[in-house]
TIROSE-658310 format. One record per atom (N, C-alpha, C, CB): x, y, z; residue in one letter. Coordinates in steps of 0.05 Angstrom, whole numbers, plus 5000, padded with zeros to 4 digits. Each point is the difference from the previous one (the first is absolute). Last residue first. Glycine has a CB too. Example, Ala and Ser with C-alpha at 12.3 -4.5 7.8 and 13.67 -1.06 7.14 Angstrom:
525749555142S;501650245001S;498550225014S;502449874957S;498248985042A;498250245000A;501850245000A;496249775025A;
# end
This chain:
508655546255X;499750024971X;501350264989X;495849725003X;505150045090X;499349744989X;499850014970X;497749895042X;508150685033X;498050054979X;499549744985X;501450494995X;505149715078X;497449915008X;497850044980X;501550095046X;508350074952X;498650225010X;497149925009X;502850304971X;502849064989X;501450095025X;498650245012X;504449844981X;492449834938X;499449815022X;501450095025X;499549634967X;502550854955X;497150045008X;499349835024X;498850124952X;509649755009X;499950265015X;497250065009X;503950174974X;497349084971X;501149955027X;500150265017X;502849634980X;494250444930X;498149835016X;501149955028X;498449794958X;507250654980X;497850185008X;498049845017X;500650274959X;506649245005X;501050205019X;497750175010X;504450014977X;493749344956X;500749885026X;500850215020X;501449594977X;496850684934X;497649905013X;500649905028X;498049894955X;509350374991X;498450235008X;497549915015X;501750264960X;503649075003X;501350125023X;498550245010X;504449854983X;492649734938X;499649835024X;501250125025X;499949604970X;501650824947X;497250045008X;499449835025X;498750094952X;510049825011X;499650275009X;497150045010X;503450174968X;499049014992X;501450035026X;499550285012X;503549674984X;493250154929X;498449865020X;501350025028X;498549684965X;506350704963X;497550145004X;498349875021X;500150154954X;508149465014X;500450215020X;497450155006X;504750064985X;494149264952X;501449905023X;500550215021X;502149664970X;494050544944X;498149905020X;501449905025X;496849884963X;507850434956X;499450205021X;498049905021X;501050354967X;506149024979X;497350114996X;499350195022X;498649584975X;511750345001X;497949825010X;497350124995X;503149825035X;505050634944X;500449744988X;498149795010X;504750114996X;495851004984X;499349825022X;500149724988X;497150355024X;504450404922X;501750065022X;499549825024X;500250484984X;495349604926X;502049805004X;502150075021X;499349864953X;492250585018X;502550134990X;502449815003X;498250455012X;493349305021X;499750034971X;502550124988X;495150045006X;504649885088X;500049734987X;499950024970X;497749825041X;501550975010X;502749905002X;500349734986X;500650255043X;490750134965X;501750144980X;502949915001X;497050395004X;497349235062X;499449914973X;501550154979X;495549885016X;505350355078X;501449754992X;499449924971X;499849865047X;496150934997X;502950024999X;501349754987X;499850285042X;490749794970X;500850234985X;503050034997X;495950235016X;500549085038X;499449954972X;500950234983X;496049735013X;504650365080X;502049814990X;499649944971X;500249805045X;493550744999X;502550144997X;502249824989X;498750305038X;493049324983X;499750174977X;502650164995X;495150045009X;504649435068X;500049834976X;499850174975X;498049635026X;501150795058X;502849924996X;500249834975X;500850015049X;490550244975X;501650244993X;502949924995X;496950285028X;497149034999X;499250114974X;501850234992X;495349865009X;506049765077X;500849824979X;499450114972X;499249615031X;497850865044X;502950034997X;501049824978X;500450125049X;490649804976X;500550244985X;503050054995X;495750195020X;502049095034X;499249944973X;500450254983X;496749665015X;504750435077X;502149844988X;499449934971X;500949815045X;492750655007X;502250184992X;502349844987X;498850325037X;494249184998X;499150164977X;502250184990X;495349985017X;508049165035X;498150215005X;499350154975X;501950055046X;502148934995X;500150194978X;497950215005X;501849664967X;499449545087X;501250255009X;500450214978X;502349735034X;494449334961X;498050175013X;501150285007X;498049595019X;504249644900X;501050145023X;497950185012X;504749984981X;494049484938X;501649825018X;500950135026X;501549784959X;493150654969X;498949735003X;501449845021X;498850014953X;504150875025X;497350025011X;498949725005X;499350434975X;509149644982X;500250095028X;497350015013X;504050274987X;496449534923X;500849775016X;500550085029X;502149804959X;495450894983X;498049794998X;500749765017X;498950154954X;507150605039X;497750055016X;497949784999X;500850484994X;507349424953X;500550035029X;497550055016X;504550174988X;494649764915X;500849755013X;500550045030X;502049854957X;495850904981X;497849845011X;501049765016X;497350144962X;508450534991X;497850155013X;498049835015X;500650334964X;507249304988X;500950215018X;497850135016X;503750094968X;494349244965X;501649895022X;500750215021X;501949664969X;494050614951X;498149875018X;501449895024X;497049894961X;508350464972X;498750225014X;497949895019X;500850304961X;503449094983X;501950095020X;498850235016X;503849864971X;491749804953X;499549845025X;502050085022X;498349624971X;503050794947X;497350085011X;499449855025X;498450114954X;509449655000X;500350275011X;497450105012X;503650104967X;496649084987X;501449985025X;500450265014X;502349614982X;493950374931X;498249895020X;501349975027X;497649774964X;507850494964X;498150215007X;498149915021X;500350184953X;505749195010X;501450195018X;498150225009X;504349904976X;492249494963X;500849855024X;501450185020X;500449584972X;497050744941X;498050015020X;500749845025X;496650074964X;508750474957X;500249735013X;498150005024X;504949954985X;495050824957X;501149794983X;500049735012X;502950354980X;489650435041X;502849935007X;501049774982X;499250155047X;492950484912X;500549825023X;502949965006X;495849774988X;497050864962X;502950025001X;501049835023X;500050474979X;491049515004X;500850074973X;503050054997X;495550204993X;499849645091X;500949764986X;500850064971X;497249725030X;498850945027X;502849965007X;501249764985X;499050185045X;491850004944X;501650214988X;503049975006X;496050315004X;498049095038X;500149964971X;501750214986X;495449785002X;502850325090X;502049794995X;500249944970X;499049805044X;494450814982X;502750115006X;502149804994X;498150305035X;492949414958X;500750194979X;502850125004X;495250114995X;501149325071X;500649854976X;500950184977X;496749665015X;500350735066X;502649875004X;500849844975X;499249975048X;492350444951X;502150205002X;502749875002X;496850315021X;495549134978X;500350144975X;502450195000X;495049964993X;502749615087X;500949804981X;500550144973X;497449645024X;498750885041X;502849965005X;501249794982X;499350145048X;491549994950X;501350234988X;503049995004X;495950275009X;498949085033X;500149954971X;501250244985X;495949715004X;502950375089X;501949794994X;500349954970X;499049795044X;494450804988X;502750125001X;502249804994X;498350335034X;492949354974X;500250184976X;502850134999X;495150085001X;502949415075X;500349834976X;500350164975X;497349655023X;500850815056X;502749895002X;500549824975X;499850015051X;491650324960X;501850214991X;502949915001X;496850355017X;496649085016X;499750024971X;501950224989X;495249855004X;504150035089X;501549784988X;499950024969X;499249715040X;499651205017X;498649744996X;501949804987X;495650254996X;507950535071X;499049984972X;499049724996X;503350354984X;498750375105X;500049734989X;498850004971X;499549815046X;505451074988X;497649865007X;500049724987X;497450445003X;510150124987X;499050105026X;497549875009X;502150434989X;505849124948X;497450134998X;499050105028X;498949724960X;509249735021X;500350305002X;497350155000X;504449944977X;496049105013X;501250075026X;500250305003X;502649584999X;494350074919X;498149935021X;501050085027X;498449624973X;507450514953X;497650174999X;498149945023X;500550024950X;507649445047X;500650294999X;497450165002X;504149914972X;495849125030X;502150095019X;500450305001X;502249574993X;491250024947X;499549915028X;502050115020X;498249584980X;502250644924X;497250055010X;499649935029X;498549904954X;510450005005X;498950274995X;497350035013X;502450014957X;501949155048X;501650205014X;498850284997X;504149724991X;491949554963X;499549995029X;501650215015X;499049514996X;502650424910X;497250085006X;499450015030X;498749804955X;509649875015X;499950294996X;497250105007X;503549984964X;497549115035X;501350125024X;500150304998X;502749585005X;494149954921X;498049985022X;501250115026X;497949604978X;507850334947X;498050224997X;497949995022X;500849984950X;505449335048X;501350255009X;498150244996X;504549804988X;492749354982X;500349995029X;501250265011X;500649514997X;498750364910X;497450065012X;500149995030X;497849824959X;510249974992X;499250284998X;497350065013X;502650024958X;501049085037X;501550175018X;499050295000X;504049714994X;492149684946X;499549915028X;501550175020X;499349544983X;502050614923X;497450095009X;499549935029X;498349944953X;509649745006X;500150295003X;497350115011X;503350024962X;497349075017X;501550065023X;500250305006X;502749584992X;493150124928X;498449955024X;501550065026X;497649654973X;507150404946X;498150225002X;498249975025X;500150054949X;505549245030X;501550235010X;498350245003X;504149824978X;492149454981X;500349945028X;501750225014X;499549504991X;499650514916X;497650105013X;500049945030X;497549954957X;509649714994X;500250304999X;497550125012X;502949984960X;497349085029X;501750095022X;500350315001X;502549574996X;492450044934X;498849935026X;501750115023X;498049584979X;505450504933X;497850195005X;498749955027X;499250034952X;507449355018X;501150265007X;497950205007X;503849914969X;495249164999X;499450065028X;501150285007X;500249525011X;501250074903X;497250055003X;499250085028X;499249674964X;510650585009X;498549754996X;497050075003X;503949705017X;507050804979X;497150014997X;498849714995X;500450474981X;508849965038X;499049755012X;497049984997X;503849995032X;501050764930X;501949784998X;498949735010X;503650345006X;490150444997X;501649974976X;501649745000X;500350504997X;493749785075X;498650104976X;501549964974X;497950345030X;505649415057X;497549864995X;498550084975X;499749965049X;508450504976X;500549714995X;497449854994X;504050035030X;495550894994X;501349974974X;500349704994X;502450445006X;494449785079X;498050074980X;501249954972X;498050355030X;507649555044X;498149784998X;497950054979X;500849895048X;505850814968X;501249744992X;497849794995X;504150115026X;495450855006X;499249934973X;500649714993X;500850474987X;501649975097X;497149974998X;499149924972X;499650355036X;509749854985X;499149745011X;497049964995X;503550025035X;501550634896X;499649985029X;499049735008X;499150495002X;503149764906X;501550205015X;499749995030X;499550294961X;499849094938X;498950065026X;501850195015X;497849555001X;503749994912X;498150224997X;498750085026X;499249854953X;507349405032X;501250254989X;498150245000X;502849714973X;498749375087X;497850134987X;500950274989X;496649775030X;507949205005X;500150294998X;497750114984X;505049985003X;495949075022X;502050135017X;500250304998X;502449584995X;490149644993X;500650254984X;502050165016X;495450014978X;502549135055X;498949974973X;500650244982X;496449735019X;506250295073X;501449774986X;499049984971X;500549765045X;495250865010X;502850104994X;501649784986X;499850305040X;491549494990X;499950194977X;502850104993X;495350135014X;503749335063X;499749844975X;499950184976X;497649665026X;502850745059X;502549874994X;499849854973X;501049955050X;491150464983X;502050204993X;502649874992X;497850325031X;495549125001X;499250104974X;502050214991X;495249925011X;505849745074X;501049824980X;499050074972X;500249655036X;496950875038X;502950014999X;501149824978X;500150105049X;490549894968X;500950254988X;503050014997X;496150225020X;499949045025X;499549994971X;501150254987X;495949725007X;504550255086X;501749794989X;499749994969X;499749735043X;494450815005X;502650134996X;502149804990X;498950325036X;492549354985X;499850184977X;502750144995X;495150075008X;504049375068X;499849844976X;500150184975X;497249665025X;502650765059X;502649864997X;499949844974X;500649975050X;491550454978X;501950184986X;502749874996X;497650395020X;495649165029X;499350024972X;502050164985X;495249965011X;505850015081X;500649744989X;499450004970X;498949785044X;498950995003X;502949984997X;500749724989X;500750325038X;490249864984X;500950154976X;503049974995X;496350335008X;500049285070X;499149864976X;500950144974X;496049845026X;505950585057X;501549754997X;499249854975X;500549975050X;494750814973X;502750064993X;501649754994X;499850425028X;491349485001X;500150144975X;502850044991X;495750225010X;501849435076X;500549804979X;500250134973X;497749665027X;500150885048X;502749895004X;500749804977X;499550055050X;491850334952X;502050214996X;502849895001X;496850335019X;496049105003X;500250044971X;502150224994X;495249864995X;502849985095X;501449774989X;500450034969X;498149715037X;496650935010X;502950035006X;501649774987X;498850235043X;492150014907X;500749975028X;503050005004X;495949735007X;499950494909X;497549955016X;500649945029X;497949834959X;508250844977X;499449715003X;497749965019X;504849904992X;499650954984X;497449934987X;499349715003X;500950374968X;507450035065X;497850135014X;497349914989X;503050395009X;504949324949X;499649865025X;497750125016X;504949905000X;497650494918X;499049734995X;499649855026X;502450004956X;501650855045X;497150024998X;498849724993X;500450484985X;509049635020X;498849995027X;496950024998X;504150215019X;501149874901X;500149735011X;498649985027X;504249924975X;496750914981X;498649844980X;500149705008X;501350334965X;503150365088X;497149975004X;498649834979X;500250445020X;510249485017X;498550104978X;497049965003X;503949914971X;504449855082X;498250215010X;498050094980X;503650145030X;503049174951X;499049935027X;498150215011X;504349775008X;500250374909X;497949794997X;498849955028X;502449794960X;504850785039X;497850134986X;497749814996X;503250294977X;504949415060X;498450145020X;497750154987X;504050045029X;501749504910X;499049825021X;498250145020X;504149744994X;500250764934X;498049814991X;498849845023X;502449974957X;504250645070X;498150134982X;497849824992X;503750284983X;503249425073X;498850235014X;498150164982X;504150025029X;500949264937X;498149895019X;498550235014X;502849585006X;504650574936X;497350024988X;497949875018X;502149994955X;507449985062X;498750245011X;497250044988X;504550215005X;501049074965X;499149965028X;498650245011X;503849685006X;499950404907X;497849805001X;499049955028X;502049784960X;505450805026X;497550124989X;497749805001X;502850304970X;505749395059X;499250225016X;497350124990X;504850105010X;499649194942X;498949915026X;498950235016X;503249625000X;496750544896X;502149945019X;498749905026X;503150344980X;494049804918X;498649935025X;502149905020X;495749884976X;507850414943X;497650175002X;498649965027X;499449994950X;508149485027X;500950285002X;497750205002X;504049874974X;493949165062X;501750084978X;500750305003X;497949644970X;497449395084X;500650294999X;501750054976X;499750035050X;497049104964X;498150145017X;500550305001X;499449585027X;502849704889X;501250125024X;497950165015X;504450034978X;494749524936X;499349845023X;501350105025X;499749614969X;501750824946X;497149975003X;499149845024X;499750034951X;509650085022X;498950225016X;496949985003X;503850294984X;502649144963X;499349915028X;498650215016X;503949724998X;501550644920X;499349725003X;499649925030X;502649904958X;495451115018X;502449834999X;499249715003X;502850375020X;491950564941X;500049775017X;502549844997X;495049984998X;504751104982X;499449734989X;499949795021X;502250144957X;495250925059X;502249815001X;499249744987X;501850225042X;492250544960X;502650135002X;502349804997X;498050355029X;491749604925X;501549935025X;502850134999X;497549565004X;495850504923X;499450175023X;501649945025X;495650044981X;504549464932X;501550265000X;499550175024X;499849984951X;499248965062X;498950194980X;501450265002X;495549775004X;508149465038X;497249904997X;498550164979X;500149855048X;510849984953X;497950205007X;497249874995X;503150384988X;505348965034X;499450224982X;497850175009X;501549714964X;499749215058X;501650245004X;499350204978X;503849735020X;493549205026X;499250254986X;501950225006X;495249855003X;504849235035X;501850064978X;499450274985X;500649514995X;494150105077X;502750055011X;501950084979X;499149675035X;492150054942X;500050275013X;502850075011X;495149945011X;503449194953X;500350204979X;500050295012X;497749694968X;501049595091X;502649964987X;500450214979X;499649515008X;492150465036X;502150115017X;502849964988X;497249905040X;495349754914X;499650295003X;502350125016X;495049934997X;504449134994X;501250134977X;499750305001X;499049594973X;496749895092X;502950005005X;501450134977X;499649585026X;491050334965X;500750175022X;503050025005X;495649895021X;500649914879X;499849885027X;501050195021X;500449554980X;499450654926X;501049735000X;499949875027X;502950134964X;493750754995X;502850015008X;501349724999X;499150405029X;491649704956X;501550104977X;503050025006X;496050264986X;498149495084X;500049794979X;501750094976X;495549845015X;502950785054X;501849795009X;500349784980X;498850105047X;494950594936X;502850094999X;502049795008X;498450465010X;492449344997X;500750044972X;502950084997X;495350134990X;500949795096X;500549744988X;500850024971X;496849805032X;500951015012X;502249875013X;500749744987X;498750225043X;493550244929X;502450124990X;502549875012X;497550434993X;494149295040X;500349924972X;502650114988X;495049994995X;502850285092X;500749725000X;500449904972X;497349935042X;499950974970X;502749955009X;500849714999X;499550395030X;491549854948X;501950104980X;502949955008X;496750344988X;496449455074X;499949824977X;502150084979X;495149915008X;503950675064X;501149755009X;500149804977X;498350095047X;497550744938X;502950035002X;501349735008X;499550495012X;491049574985X;501250034973X;503050005002X;496050264985X;499549755096X;499649744987X;501250014972X;495849925026X;504050875022X;502049825011X;499849734987X;499950255044X;493650404934X;502650064988X;502249825011X;498650474995X;492649445042X;500049944971X;502750044988X;495250144998X;503750125091X;499849714998X;500149914971X;497349985042X;502450954976X;502649885008X;500049704997X;500750375031X;491250104956X;501950054978X;502749875005X;497650434990X;496049565079X;499249824978X;501850034976X;495350035015X;506150545058X;500549735008X;499449814977X;499050115048X;498950804941X;502949965000X;500749715006X;500750475015X;490349814991X;500949994973X;503049944998X;496350324987X;500249835098X;498949754989X;500849964971X;496150045032X;506250775013X;501749775007X;499049744989X;501350255041X;495050594905X;501049975028X;501649755004X;496050255014X;500050154903X;498449805014X;500949955028X;499149804957X;505650784982X;497550135008X;498149805015X;500450304960X;508049434999X;500250125027X;497450125009X;504850094992X;496349534920X;500149795020X;500250115029X;502249714966X;497750914961X;497549845000X;500149795022X;499550084951X;508350455033X;497850165012X;497549835003X;501950424979X;505449194976X;500450025029X;497850165014X;504949984992X;495149934912X;499749745013X;500150035031X;502149774960X;499850994987X;497249935000X;499449745014X;499650264958X;509450005033X;498650205016X;497049935002X;503450354987X;502249184954X;500149895028X;498650195019X;504349774989X;496150514921X;498549755002X;500049905029X;501149894952X;504350845024X;497250085003X;498249765003X;500950414974X;508249465006X;499750085028X;497150085005X;504850155002X;497649664910X;499949755016X;499650065030X;502949784966X;498550934974X;497349894996X;499649745016X;499950204954X;508750225047X;497950165014X;497249894997X;502950404993X;504349174958X;500149955029X;497950175015X;504849894996X;493549854900X;501850175016X;499749945030X;499850354964X;498148844972X;498850265003X;502050175016X;495249824998X;504249194975X;501650184983X;498850285000X;501449624972X;495949575079X;498350114979X;501450214982X;496249925031X;508449585040X;497949814991X;498650114975X;499449835047X;507150705001X;501249794984X;497949824987X;504050025030X;493150655029X;501250134977X;501349794981X;500950415028X;495549325055X;497950064981X;501150134975X;496850055037X;509349775034X;498949754989X;498050064978X;500849775044X;502850965003X;502149874983X;498949754987X;503650195030X;490850275031X;500450154976X;502049884981X;498950405026X;499649235061X;497749954982X;500550144973X;496949975040X;509650205026X;499949724992X;497849934981X;501949905044X;498650984992X;502249954981X;499949714991X;502850355022X;491249905045X;499350124975X;502149944979X;497550365023X;504549395063X;497949824989X;499050114973X;498649875047X;507850635002X;501249754991X;497949824987X;503550045037X;493850785005X;501450054974X;501149734989X;501150485014X;495049615074X;498249924978X;501350034972X;496250125029X;508050205052X;500449724994X;498349904978X;501349935047X;497950974984X;502649964988X;500449704992X;501950385027X;490349865019X;499950144974X;502749964986X;496950355019X;502349315067X;498749834980X;499750154973X;497649765037X;506450695039X;501449754994X;498849864977X;501349965048X;494250804986X;502450074985X;501649754992X;500250435025X;492249455030X;499250114974X;502450064983X;495950205020X;505649555068X;499349774983X;499050094973X;498849745041X;503350925024X;502449864993X;499349774981X;502150125044X;490850354995X;501350174979X;502649864990X;498150415022X;497249185049X;498449994976X;501350164977X;495949965029X;508050075056X;500649754986X;498349974975X;501449795043X;496950965011X;502850014990X;500749754984X;501250295039X;490449765006X;500150174976X;502850004988X;496350285018X;502549285063X;498649854979X;500150164974X;497049795035X;506550625041X;501849794990X;498649844978X;502149975046X;492950694996X;502050124983X;502049794990X;499550435025X;493549365038X;499150024973X;502150124981X;495450065018X;505549435078X;501150224984X;499050004972X;504149985028X;496149395055X;497950205000X;500850254985X;498449825044X;506549334962X;501050245012X;498050235002X;504449874982X;493449234984X;502149955020X;500850265015X;501749614973X;492050424954X;498949865023X;502149975022X;497049764969X;505850644950X;498050175013X;498949865025X;498850214956X;507049304990X;501450215014X;498150195014X;503749974967X;492749364978X;501249885023X;501550215017X;500449564975X;495950684941X;498049995022X;501149875025X;496449994966X;508750034952X;500150255015X;498050015023X;501550224959X;498349014984X;502350015018X;500250265015X;502449684969X;487949994999X;502550074988X;502249995020X;497650304967X;493949405058X;499549994971X;502650074985X;495250135008X;504249375092X;500050264987X;499449974970X;503350175034X;498349235052X;497350044989X;499850284987X;498149695035X;509349835016X;499350285002X;497350064987X;504850115000X;499949025002X;498550065024X;499150295002X;502649655023X;503249984908X;497149944996X;498450095023X;501349614971X;508150465034X;498950194981X;497049964997X;504450004976X;500649405078X;499750275013X;498750204981X;504149905028X;497949244937X;497949995022X;499650275013X;501349525008X;505550394925X;497349984988X;497950005022X;501849754961X;508350305038X;498350195014X;497149984992X;503950305003X;503149124961X;500550015029X;498250195015X;504749894989X;495350034915X;498749775012X;500350015031X;500849734958X;503750924990X;497150045000X;498549785014X;500550254957X;508749665029X;499550195022X;497050065001X;504650204994X;498349264936X;500149865025X;499550185024X;503249674979X;497550714935X;497649855003X;499949845026X;499849984951X;508050485026X;498050195008X;497349865003X;502450364976X;504649144990X;500550065029X;498050205010X;504949924993X;494849884916X;499049785016X;500650045030X;500649704961X;502650954977X;497049984999X;499049785018X;500150174953X;509449925036X;498750215017X;497049995000X;503950284992X;500449124948X;500549935028X;499050225019X;504149744985X;495250434922X;498349785009X;500449935029X;500149834953X;505450905006X;497150035000X;498449785013X;500650264959X;509249815034X;499350284998X;497050045003X;503850064969X;500349085029X;500650135025X;499350305000X;503649665007X;495149834913X;498449895021X;500550145027X;500149564976X;504650594939X;497750175005X;498449905024X;499750104951X;507949435013X;500750235017X;497750185007X;504549994980X;495749234958X;499049965028X;500750235018X;500449524993X;500150724904X;499849745012X;499050015029X;503649864971X;497750874960X;502049955021X;499849745014X;500050485005X;494449814917X;502450164998X;502249905019X;497250394987X;494249205013X;501149974973X;502750144998X;495449974980X;499650155098X;501349744999X;501249954973X;496749835034X;498450954974X;502550025016X;501449735001X;498050365027X;493649694932X;502050134984X;502650025014X;496450254977X;496549425072X;500749804979X;502150124981X;495549795004X;501150795062X;501549785012X;500949804979X;497450065042X;497350684929X;502750085010X;501649765012X;498150465008X;492849374959X;501750124979X;502950055011X;495950214980X;497549395078X;499949854975X;502050124979X;495249895009X;503950515079X;500849725002X;500249884972X;497849975045X;499150914960X;502849995009X;501049715001X;499450435026X;491549754957X;501750044976X;502949995007X;496450284980X;497949215091X;499550254985X;501750004975X;498850245042X;498049135044X;501149954973X;499350234982X;499749505007X;496850545081X;503049975002X;501249984972X;499549785046X;491150204964X;501050275004X;503150005000X;495850135025X;499849044972X;499550154975X;501050285001X;496149724993X;504449725084X;502049934980X;499650154974X;500349555021X;493350615047X;502750075010X;502149944979X;498549905047X;492749854935X;500350294997X;502750095011X;495050055003X;502849025003X;500150094972X;500550304997X;496949634989X;501849995097X;502649924989X;500350104971X;500049595030X;491850555012X;502050175013X;502849934989X;497250025042X;495549454931X;500050274987X;502050185012X;495249944990X;503849205049X;501049984972X;500050274986X;498249544999X;498450455092X;502949954997X;500949974971X;499849785044X;491450824975X;500949735007X;503049964995X;495449834989X;498851095039X;501349874977X;501149735009X;501250454979X;493950315068X;498849744997X;501349844977X;495750185018X;504350805018X;501849825014X;498949714999X;501650375030X;494550394923X;498949945027X;501749805015X;495450114983X;507450264932X;498049774998X;498949925027X;502549844959X;503550945023X;501049765013X;498249754996X;502150305033X;496450624929X;502949995004X;501149745012X;499750495007X;490849664972X;501550104977X;503049965004X;496450334991X;497549465079X;499849814978X;501750084976X;495349885016X;504450705060X;501349755007X;499849794977X;498950095048X;496550744944X;502950044998X;501549745006X;499450475014X;490849434946X;501250125024X;503050034995X;496449805030X;498049804905X;498150205010X;501150155025X;496349724982X;506149564931X;501350185019X;498150225009X;504549904979X;494349404950X;500349875027X;501050185021X;500749584976X;497950554925X;497550035015X;500249895029X;497649974957X;509849994978X;499150285004X;497650035018X;501850104955X;502449065013X;500950115026X;498950285005X;504149734996X;494549754923X;498949845022X;500750125027X;500249604971X;503550784950X;497150055001X;498849855024X;499950064950X;509349805031X;499550275010X;497050065003X;504250154978X;498549024984X;500850025028X;499450275012X;503749674991X;494850214917X;498149845016X;500650015030X;499349704961X;506750714978X;497450145001X;498049865017X;500950184954X;507449415030X;500250225019X;497450165002X;504950024990X;495549274946X;500249905027X;500250225021X;502349594982X;497850644927X;497449925008X;500049895028X;498949894953X;509450345009X;498450245005X;497249925010X;502650254965X;503349065007X;500850125025X;498350245007X;504749844991X;493849754926X;499249825022X;500750125027X;500749604970X;502150874953X;497050005003X;499149835023X;499650074951X;509649935026X;499250265011X;497050015005X;503850224976X;500049024981X;500750015029X;499050265012X;504149724991X;494950224917X;498249815014X;500550005030X;499849714958X;505950794988X;497450135002X;498049825014X;501050264958X;507649405022X;500150205021X;497350135005X;504950084989X;495949344938X;500149855025X;500150195024X;502449634977X;498250744937X;497349895005X;499949855026X;499349964950X;509150355021X;498350225008X;497149915006X;502850304972X;503549064995X;500750095027X;498150235009X;504849874992X;492249354939X;501450254999X;500450115028X;498150104955X;500948845032X;498350245000X;501750255000X;496449755024X;
# end
């Protein structure tokens, strides 16, 4: 069958599926709790699907696999290992987190410290974080759709904009159903592609034998050629031990405190489900990451160099659409689109809850109706999605690094007070404010130094230490003076 015709068939089937999911969810949201958390009644299988579906984003599928193609196993300590360590930290606090019975993470700070201003501050922080991070999902979808239909990148970005807005307007119920559907597509696509690549290489052991012999430039966009054996090394000149291990403070702690994951635990039907959500999702993700890593290695063995590629994010799209094209290429490329949609609609819903529930509702001098909160939430979906779409027209070159930098800001500003609040009774309100202020100052100083290459470690490492120290010192001084909050 003609490639374009096949892609159009996939597109029509996928679009109809999303339309049906979105339509079935629009009429189910009559309260704030149902719109943002499904009234905390989500079952374990759906919790696992939405957790893993949100986790597997454009950064994972495009940048990680492209990074493995370029640098081999060295990418694991830079990204995958920190991600899973962060996931284990989430599992450790799941019981305490669920016990707060909150709709949003900022609401926990208001309840714990009787501080509406803290709830508003974190609402504003989350809006900014997710507007910036959404750019990676728009870019991923835009690159895939542009290659599939041979249309300009801006037009492709507009397509994902419409998909994401529609699936988010249905609230958390729509997000959960969309995530389950997209994760199923991606899992099937990854397993088929994994066995196809390994078979074409000549077997699993042959893959490693040949990967060890690869040398030369992966594509014109890389700075250094691959040396023989380097694809199987855990560190290299780009991913040094220092920079890779310091990424735990960016990627790892960013995941551990990230609201797009913690909200999955808050929405579970009970405490046991919340705890099992993280562990079940991590087990599933281990399997899927195993396939992704070996897909990247196998592609490098089959096509050692790509002369027309300039960045990691382009690698897998180019290979599947050209050099390694098969009848399953379209299926997998649409599964990548699904991964982008699943992560993006979750983040847009967080922008909505942060704006309407944490900021506007809290700041309002008089109580506002739940219907008005929902209306404001949908307006925030439109506004946040539009801003991110415009930013995505000039996206970052390497989204794996960009995403780590955004999550690094989450690590600095949220990880210390969130885990301090959940695990320690002596943290005070002024201590949390000190963390926010010191963390913001650290970001403004350290990130420019990092981008100018004057800092050899990720800025999240010293940034988290600075914000944590500020929170601890101020809290201890407050306690010494007898101030409880």
